[in-house]
C-alpha positions in Angstrom: 88.5 18.7 -43.0 86.5 18.9 -39.8 87.8 20.8 -36.8 88.3 19.3 -33.4 85.5 21.6 -32.1 83.0 20.1 -34.7 84.0 16.6 -33.7 83.3 17.3 -30.0 79.9 18.8 -30.8 79.1 15.8 -33.0 80.1 13.4 -30.2 77.9 15.3 -27.7 74.9 15.1 -30.1 75.6 11.5 -31.0 75.7 10.5 -27.3 72.7 12.5 -26.2 69.5 10.7 -25.1 67.4 13.0 -27.3 69.4 11.9 -30.4 69.1 8.2 -29.4 65.4 8.6 -29.0 65.2 10.2 -32.4 67.1 7.3 -34.0 64.9 4.7 -32.3 61.8 6.5 -33.4 63.1 6.8 -36.9 63.8 3.1 -37.0 60.3 2.3 -35.9 58.9 4.6 -38.6 61.0 2.9 -41.3 59.9 -0.5 -40.1 56.3 0.7 -40.3 56.9 2.0 -43.8 58.3 -1.3 -44.9 55.3 -3.3 -43.4 52.7 -1.0 -44.8 54.4 -0.9 -48.2 54.4 -4.7 -48.3 50.7 -4.7 -47.5 50.0 -2.1 -50.2 52.2 -3.8 -52.7 54.0 -0.5 -53.4 56.2 2.0 -51.6 53.9 4.3 -49.5 56.6 6.9 -48.9 58.2 8.2 -45.7 55.7 11.0 -45.1 52.7 8.8 -45.2 54.3 6.2 -43.0 55.4 8.9 -40.6 51.9 10.4 -40.2 50.3 6.9 -40.0 52.7 5.8 -37.4 52.3 9.0 -35.3 48.5 8.7 -35.4 48.4 5.0 -34.6 51.4 4.0 -32.6 53.6 6.8 -31.3 52.0 7.4 -27.9 51.9 3.7 -27.1 55.5 3.2 -28.3 56.7 6.2 -26.2 54.8 4.9 -23.1 56.5 1.5 -23.4 60.0 3.2 -23.7 59.4 5.4 -20.7 57.9 2.9 -18.3 60.6 0.8 -16.5 60.1 -2.9 -16.7 59.0 -4.6 -13.4 61.8 -6.6 -11.8 61.6 -10.3 -12.4 60.2 -12.3 -9.4 62.8 -14.1 -7.4 62.6 -17.9 -7.3 59.7 -19.0 -5.1 58.1 -15.6 -4.9 54.6 -15.0 -6.3 53.8 -12.0 -8.4 50.6 -10.1 -8.1 49.4 -11.7 -11.3 49.7 -15.2 -9.8 48.0 -14.5 -6.5 44.6 -16.1 -6.4 
């Protein structure tokens, strides 16, 4: 049986941004493992998928998660991309 203190600690961890980032990264690694395993025709294993994903994709993935998306242009406004 878990104590109330343990439940509070678990809730803090579960709701922390660090834990959410860990879960999101783990999901990406598992997705990469599935894709690469399908290409190879066999299970490549978590460690190989982890190392491959870190080397090839991690920095770009983190950059995209950190950068805020630009706000959508209001109706009738022109964005910099559409200015001649």
